[in-house]
C-alpha positions as CSV (number, residue, x, y, z in Angstrom):
1,M,61.6,-27.4,76.6
2,V,60.2,-26.6,73.3
3,M,56.7,-28.0,72.7
4,G,56.1,-29.4,69.2
5,K,53.0,-28.9,67.1
6,P,50.1,-31.3,67.9
7,S,49.8,-34.2,65.5
8,Y,46.8,-34.7,63.2
9,E,45.4,-37.4,65.4
10,E,45.5,-35.2,68.5
11,Y,43.8,-32.4,66.5
12,R,41.1,-34.8,65.3
13,L,40.4,-36.2,68.8
14,K,40.1,-32.7,70.1
15,R,37.6,-31.7,67.4
16,L,35.5,-34.8,68.2
17,E,35.4,-33.9,71.9
18,E,34.3,-30.4,71.2
19,N,31.5,-31.6,68.8
20,K,30.3,-34.1,71.5
21,K,30.0,-31.4,74.1
22,R,28.0,-29.3,71.6
23,M,25.6,-32.1,70.8
24,E,25.1,-32.8,74.6
25,A,24.4,-29.1,75.1
26,L,21.7,-29.2,72.4
27,N,20.3,-32.5,73.7
28,L,20.8,-34.2,70.3
29,P,21.7,-37.7,71.6
30,Q,18.4,-38.0,73.5
31,L,16.4,-36.9,70.5
32,S,18.1,-39.4,68.2
33,Q,17.3,-42.2,70.6
34,A,13.7,-41.1,70.9
35,L,13.3,-41.2,67.2
36,R,14.7,-44.7,67.0
37,K,12.2,-46.0,69.5
38,T,9.2,-44.4,67.8
39,P,7.3,-46.9,65.5
40,S,7.4,-46.0,61.8
41,N,3.6,-46.4,61.4
42,S,3.0,-43.6,64.0
43,L,4.5,-41.0,61.6
44,K,1.7,-39.5,59.5
45,P,2.7,-38.4,56.1
46,S,1.9,-34.9,55.0
47,P,-1.6,-34.5,53.7
48,T,-1.9,-34.4,49.9
49,K,-4.8,-33.1,47.9
50,K,-6.9,-35.8,46.3
51,V,-8.2,-34.9,42.9
52,K,-11.5,-36.4,42.2
53,L,-12.3,-37.0,38.5
54,R,-15.7,-35.9,37.5
55,M,-17.4,-38.3,35.2
56,V,-19.6,-36.6,32.7
57,E,-22.4,-38.7,31.4
58,K,-23.4,-38.0,27.8
59,Q,-27.1,-37.8,27.3
60,M,-29.2,-37.3,24.1
61,V,-31.1,-34.1,24.3
62,V,-34.1,-33.4,22.1
63,V,-33.7,-30.1,20.3
64,R,-36.7,-27.9,20.9
65,R,-38.5,-26.8,17.8
66,S,-41.1,-24.1,17.2
67,N,-44.7,-25.1,17.0
68,R,-44.8,-24.2,13.4
69,L,-42.1,-26.7,12.5
70,A,-42.9,-29.4,15.1
71,N,-44.9,-31.5,12.7
72,K,-42.4,-31.3,9.9
73,A,-39.5,-33.7,9.3
74,A,-36.1,-32.5,10.2
75,P,-34.0,-31.5,7.2
76,V,-31.2,-33.7,6.1
77,Y,-28.1,-31.9,4.8
78,N,-25.9,-34.9,3.9
79,D,-27.0,-34.9,0.3
80,V,-26.6,-31.2,-0.3
81,E,-23.6,-30.4,-2.4
82,P,-21.6,-27.2,-1.5
83,V,-22.0,-24.5,-4.1
84,R,-18.6,-23.1,-5.3
85,M,-18.5,-19.4,-5.7
86,E,-16.2,-18.3,-8.6
87,I,-15.0,-14.7,-8.7
88,P,-14.7,-13.6,-12.3
89,R,-11.2,-12.5,-13.2
90,R,-10.8,-9.0,-14.6
91,V,-9.5,-9.0,-18.1
92,F,-7.3,-6.0,-19.0
93,K,-7.0,-5.2,-22.6
94,R,-3.5,-4.6,-23.6
95,R,-2.7,-1.6,-25.6
96,D,-1.5,-2.2,-29.1
97,L,1.6,-0.2,-29.3
98,S,3.1,-2.0,-32.3
99,N,1.7,0.6,-34.7
100,R,3.4,3.5,-33.1
101,V,5.2,5.8,-35.5
102,Y,8.1,7.8,-34.2
103,A,9.1,11.0,-35.8
104,S,12.7,11.4,-36.9
105,D,14.8,14.1,-35.3
106,E,14.9,16.0,-38.6
107,A,11.2,16.0,-39.0
108,R,10.6,17.0,-35.3
109,S,13.1,19.9,-35.7
110,A,11.5,21.1,-38.9
111,A,8.0,21.2,-37.2
112,I,9.4,23.1,-34.3
113,E,11.1,25.6,-36.6
114,K,7.8,26.2,-38.4
115,A,6.1,26.7,-35.0
116,E,8.7,29.3,-34.0
117,K,8.1,31.2,-37.2
118,L,4.3,31.1,-36.5
119,E,5.0,32.3,-32.9
120,S,7.0,35.3,-34.1
121,S,4.1,36.3,-36.4
122,L,1.5,36.3,-33.6
123,E,0.6,39.1,-31.3
124,S,3.3,39.5,-28.6
125,D,0.9,40.8,-25.9
126,Y,-0.2,37.3,-24.9
127,P,2.0,34.7,-23.2
128,I,3.0,31.9,-25.6
129,F,4.9,28.6,-25.7
130,I,5.6,25.8,-28.1
131,K,5.0,22.1,-27.2
132,S,6.4,19.3,-29.3
133,M,4.2,16.1,-29.1
134,L,5.7,12.9,-27.7
135,Q,4.2,9.4,-27.7
136,S,3.0,9.8,-24.1
137,H,1.0,12.9,-25.2
138,V,-0.8,11.3,-28.1
139,T,-0.8,7.5,-27.3
140,G,-0.8,5.4,-24.2
141,G,-1.0,7.6,-21.1
142,F,-2.4,10.7,-22.9
143,W,-0.9,13.2,-20.4
144,L,0.2,16.6,-21.5
145,G,2.7,18.3,-19.3
146,L,3.0,22.0,-19.7
147,P,6.1,24.1,-19.0
148,R,6.4,24.6,-15.3
149,Y,7.7,28.2,-15.5
150,F,4.8,29.1,-17.8
151,C,2.2,27.6,-15.4
152,K,3.8,29.3,-12.4
153,E,3.7,32.7,-14.0
154,N,0.5,32.7,-15.9
155,L,-1.9,29.8,-15.0
156,P,-4.3,29.4,-12.0
157,K,-2.8,28.2,-8.7
158,G,-5.6,25.6,-8.3
159,D,-7.2,22.9,-10.5
160,E,-9.5,24.2,-13.3
161,V,-11.9,22.6,-15.7
162,M,-10.9,24.0,-19.1
163,T,-12.6,23.5,-22.4
164,L,-10.7,23.2,-25.6
165,I,-12.6,24.5,-28.7
166,D,-11.3,23.9,-32.2
167,E,-12.0,25.9,-35.3
168,D,-15.2,24.1,-35.9
169,D,-16.4,25.1,-32.4
170,N,-16.3,21.6,-31.1
171,E,-15.7,21.6,-27.3
172,Y,-13.4,19.3,-25.4
173,P,-13.5,19.8,-21.6
174,T,-10.2,19.0,-20.0
175,I,-8.8,19.1,-16.4
176,Y,-5.8,21.2,-15.6
177,L,-3.9,19.9,-12.5
178,A,-2.0,22.8,-11.0
179,R,0.3,20.7,-8.8
180,K,1.3,18.5,-11.8
181,T,1.2,21.4,-14.2
182,G,-0.5,19.5,-17.0
183,L,-3.7,18.5,-18.7
184,S,-5.2,15.2,-17.7
185,G,-8.8,14.2,-18.2
186,G,-10.2,15.2,-21.6
187,W,-6.9,15.6,-23.3
188,K,-7.2,12.2,-24.8
189,G,-10.4,13.1,-26.6
190,F,-8.8,16.2,-28.0
191,A,-5.7,14.4,-29.2
192,V,-7.6,11.6,-30.8
193,A,-10.1,13.9,-32.5
194,H,-7.3,16.0,-34.0
195,S,-5.2,12.9,-34.9
196,L,-2.1,14.2,-33.2
197,V,1.0,12.2,-33.7
198,D,4.5,12.1,-32.4
199,G,6.5,15.1,-33.6
200,D,3.6,17.5,-34.1
201,A,4.3,21.0,-32.8
202,L,1.6,22.9,-31.0
203,V,1.7,26.6,-30.3
204,F,-0.2,27.6,-27.1
205,Q,-1.2,31.3,-26.9
206,L,-2.8,32.4,-23.6
207,I,-5.4,35.0,-24.6
208,Q,-7.3,34.9,-21.3
209,H,-6.7,33.7,-17.7
210,T,-7.7,30.1,-18.6
211,T,-8.1,30.4,-22.4
212,F,-5.6,29.1,-24.9
213,K,-5.5,29.6,-28.6
214,V,-3.6,26.7,-30.1
215,Y,-2.1,26.2,-33.5
216,I,-1.1,22.8,-34.8
217,I,2.0,22.3,-37.1
218,R,2.0,18.8,-38.6
219,V,5.2,16.8,-38.5
220,N,4.7,15.2,-41.9
221,G,5.3,18.5,-43.6
222,S,1.8,19.7,-44.2
223,E,1.0,22.8,-42.2
224,Q,-2.5,23.1,-40.8
225,R,-3.5,26.0,-38.6
226,N,-6.3,25.0,-36.1
227,T,-7.6,27.6,-33.7
228,L,-8.4,26.1,-30.4
229,S,-9.8,27.9,-27.4
230,S,-10.3,26.9,-23.8
231,S,-12.8,29.2,-22.1
232,E,-13.0,30.1,-18.4
233,S,-15.3,28.1,-16.3
């Protein structure tokens, strides 16, 4: 005889019977009945922290004053108007560059050609180079950059205070910056005093370690030889 599989109802009854036996083994029915008989007011709730609010009472406190000021009335600041501090703005004067005169290429080339002829007539024992003036040399920034190769081979490795002396023995101290290979402070005074303009050609002849003899060739066609010297400090 082949037994069939148990039905769902039989399986459910079997599971209920097993659960009942487990509950009896754990004594759960008796505990549930005991809880039902216990009055609800006998169950104490879990204690909670009660926060007490502190009431702070405001009191007027008399400010202690020194004996020297005890008999004087307290100052009143309500009528005092705040003082506004104004910082003066710096006013920068703009450079007037409208009067700049630029040399033509032909005039610049003619001045350089005259400078080269002068260079060939000078003594060849001293290092020499030609510098054509630009607007940055004679207006605005007043910075004179020297040829890097010339500075590397002939000029000091560090900064030097150099004095330019013209044919009238007027001295113009200048600062030579070795890292930038040029003349900075003092060059403006020299350029303005000698009325240098764009296109002028200057011949620099190094006659000592920090001494230049300089000749000026004017771009406007007139040729003026000015002997300038910068002596060693």
